[in-house]
Phi, psi and omega in degrees: 000128183281140178272141176257148178282163184302324180294316178296320180300312180298319179296319179294320178297315180298321179295320179290320180295327179294336180280344184292135175263106184279143179289154177283167178300320180296317179298318179295316180297313180298316180296319179298315179297318179297321179296317179296320179296314180296321178296319179294316179297320178295318179298317179296316179302310182290331175295319179292319177298316179299316179298317179296315179296316180298316179296318179298314179295321178296321178296317179296314182292331177291320179291320183284316187273000000 
């Protein structure tokens, strides 16, 4: 494998970065809002699952104990 000198490396990196299609401000905002909504829904889901398991276990321990 041939080694490239630092100047060639920097030029190659700049050429690759120029090919990147960057998202628009609106796309970033929409994606961010969607991530927060999904995180909130996931938190609510797991809170409800936790509450259900806790209630179930308390009911079982009340019957047994």
